FISE-819938 format. One record per residue (C-alpha): residue number from 1; residue in three letters; x, y, z. Coordinates in steps of 0.02 Angstrom, whole numbers, plus 50000, padded with zeros to 5 digits. Layout:
// FISE-819938
+-----+------+-------+-------+-------+
|  nr | rest |     x |     y |     z |
+-----+------+-------+-------+-------+
| NUM |  ALA |     X |     Y |     Z |
...
+-----+------+-------+-------+-------+
***
This chain:
// FISE-819938
+-----+------+-------+-------+-------+
|  nr | rest |     x |     y |     z |
+-----+------+-------+-------+-------+
|   1 |  MET | 47909 | 44027 | 50800 |
|   2 |  LYS | 47993 | 43862 | 50761 |
|   3 |  LEU | 48069 | 43821 | 50592 |
|   4 |  SER | 47941 | 43685 | 50555 |
|   5 |  ASN | 47798 | 43807 | 50589 |
|   6 |  ALA | 47879 | 43935 | 50472 |
|   7 |  ILE | 47895 | 43806 | 50334 |
|   8 |  ARG | 47713 | 43752 | 50356 |
|   9 |  ILE | 47655 | 43933 | 50348 |
|  10 |  LEU | 47764 | 43963 | 50194 |
|  11 |  ARG | 47691 | 43810 | 50108 |
|  12 |  SER | 47516 | 43867 | 50140 |
|  13 |  THR | 47543 | 44038 | 50065 |
|  14 |  LYS | 47527 | 44093 | 49885 |
|  15 |  VAL | 47712 | 44138 | 49883 |
|  16 |  PHE | 47765 | 43957 | 49895 |
|  17 |  ASN | 47641 | 43905 | 49762 |
|  18 |  GLY | 47703 | 44044 | 49649 |
|  19 |  MET | 47883 | 43992 | 49677 |
|  20 |  MET | 47845 | 43811 | 49634 |
|  21 |  LEU | 47749 | 43863 | 49479 |
|  22 |  THR | 47892 | 43974 | 49424 |
|  23 |  PHE | 48017 | 43834 | 49455 |
|  24 |  GLY | 47912 | 43712 | 49353 |
|  25 |  VAL | 47889 | 43833 | 49208 |
|  26 |  SER | 48076 | 43873 | 49211 |
|  27 |  PHE | 48119 | 43689 | 49202 |
|  28 |  VAL | 48002 | 43662 | 49054 |
|  29 |  VAL | 48072 | 43814 | 48962 |
|  30 |  TYR | 48250 | 43755 | 48997 |
|  31 |  ALA | 48212 | 43581 | 48931 |
|  32 |  PHE | 48132 | 43655 | 48775 |
|  33 |  ALA | 48283 | 43768 | 48746 |
|  34 |  ILE | 48405 | 43622 | 48760 |
|  35 |  ALA | 48300 | 43513 | 48644 |
|  36 |  SER | 48277 | 43649 | 48513 |
|  37 |  THR | 48463 | 43691 | 48517 |
|  38 |  THR | 48509 | 43509 | 48492 |
|  39 |  ILE | 48388 | 43493 | 48346 |
|  40 |  ALA | 48452 | 43655 | 48268 |
|  41 |  VAL | 48633 | 43595 | 48276 |
|  42 |  ALA | 48586 | 43427 | 48198 |
|  43 |  ASP | 48486 | 43514 | 48061 |
|  44 |  SER | 48630 | 43633 | 48023 |
|  45 |  ASN | 48749 | 43486 | 48004 |
|  46 |  VAL | 48629 | 43400 | 47883 |
|  47 |  LEU | 48602 | 43561 | 47785 |
|  48 |  SER | 48789 | 43593 | 47776 |
|  49 |  GLY | 48814 | 43420 | 47701 |
|  50 |  ASN | 48674 | 43451 | 47576 |
|  51 |  ILE | 48752 | 43617 | 47524 |
|  52 |  GLN | 48920 | 43533 | 47495 |
|  53 |  GLU | 48840 | 43396 | 47390 |
|  54 |  LEU | 48747 | 43526 | 47286 |
|  55 |  ARG | 48906 | 43627 | 47258 |
|  56 |  THR | 48995 | 43470 | 47199 |
|  57 |  GLU | 48852 | 43428 | 47082 |
|  58 |  VAL | 48848 | 43605 | 47012 |
|  59 |  ALA | 49036 | 43600 | 46982 |
|  60 |  GLU | 49019 | 43435 | 46889 |
|  61 |  LEU | 48877 | 43504 | 46783 |
|  62 |  GLU | 48977 | 43661 | 46742 |
|  63 |  GLY | 49125 | 43554 | 46687 |
|  64 |  ALA | 49013 | 43448 | 46575 |
|  65 |  TYR | 48930 | 43605 | 46504 |
|  66 |  TYR | 49094 | 43689 | 46459 |
|  67 |  ALA | 49159 | 43527 | 46381 |
|  68 |  MET | 49001 | 43515 | 46273 |
|  69 |  VAL | 49012 | 43698 | 46221 |
|  70 |  SER | 49194 | 43675 | 46173 |
|  71 |  VAL | 49156 | 43522 | 46066 |
|  72 |  MET | 49007 | 43608 | 45988 |
|  73 |  ASN | 49112 | 43760 | 45942 |
|  74 |  GLN | 49250 | 43653 | 45866 |
|  75 |  ASP | 49124 | 43553 | 45765 |
|  76 |  HIS | 49039 | 43710 | 45704 |
|  77 |  ALA | 49205 | 43787 | 45655 |
|  78 |  GLN | 49255 | 43632 | 45556 |
|  79 |  ARG | 49087 | 43632 | 45464 |
|  80 |  GLU | 49116 | 43814 | 45416 |
|  81 |  GLY | 49287 | 43771 | 45345 |
|  82 |  PHE | 49403 | 43832 | 45482 |
|  83 |  THR | 49553 | 43723 | 45515 |
|  84 |  LEU | 49680 | 43718 | 45654 |
|  85 |  GLU | 49850 | 43775 | 45591 |
|  86 |  GLU | 50002 | 43695 | 45669 |
|  87 |  ASP | 50140 | 43817 | 45617 |
|  88 |  VAL | 50074 | 43990 | 45658 |
|  89 |  VAL | 50196 | 44137 | 45656 |
|  90 |  PHE | 50150 | 44309 | 45718 |
|  91 |  ALA | 50234 | 44470 | 45667 |
|  92 |  LYS | 50255 | 44620 | 45781 |
|  93 |  LEU | 50257 | 44796 | 45713 |
|  94 |  ASN | 50342 | 44942 | 45797 |
|  95 |  GLN | 50231 | 45079 | 45863 |
|  96 |  ASP | 50288 | 45207 | 45735 |
|  97 |  THR | 50257 | 45095 | 45583 |
|  98 |  VAL | 50126 | 45162 | 45463 |
|  99 |  VAL | 50034 | 45047 | 45345 |
| 100 |  ALA | 49946 | 45115 | 45190 |
| 101 |  TYR | 49817 | 45021 | 45091 |
| 102 |  ARG | 49775 | 45058 | 44910 |
| 103 |  ASN | 49593 | 45060 | 44865 |
+-----+------+-------+-------+-------+
***
């Protein structure tokens, strides 16, 4: 049997058709895998940038919130009559000191 006859017989069989079908399907699956991987990487880069922007925005909002709470507390304290003392001195007692109060 010559080589050309063997190839002709192989082409006419179901084996060759099955091999070509398998090769075609493999190529399509490979192309789909490459495309989906490329899209996934691009999406992850975009999402990573979005996450960083949101973290920055949240940090800015937290800073503004704490600044407003601080101002609100100082204003409320001033309305209630509390004042900020400049010359504050603290005293420290020894552990064995006993203080008695008269009722």
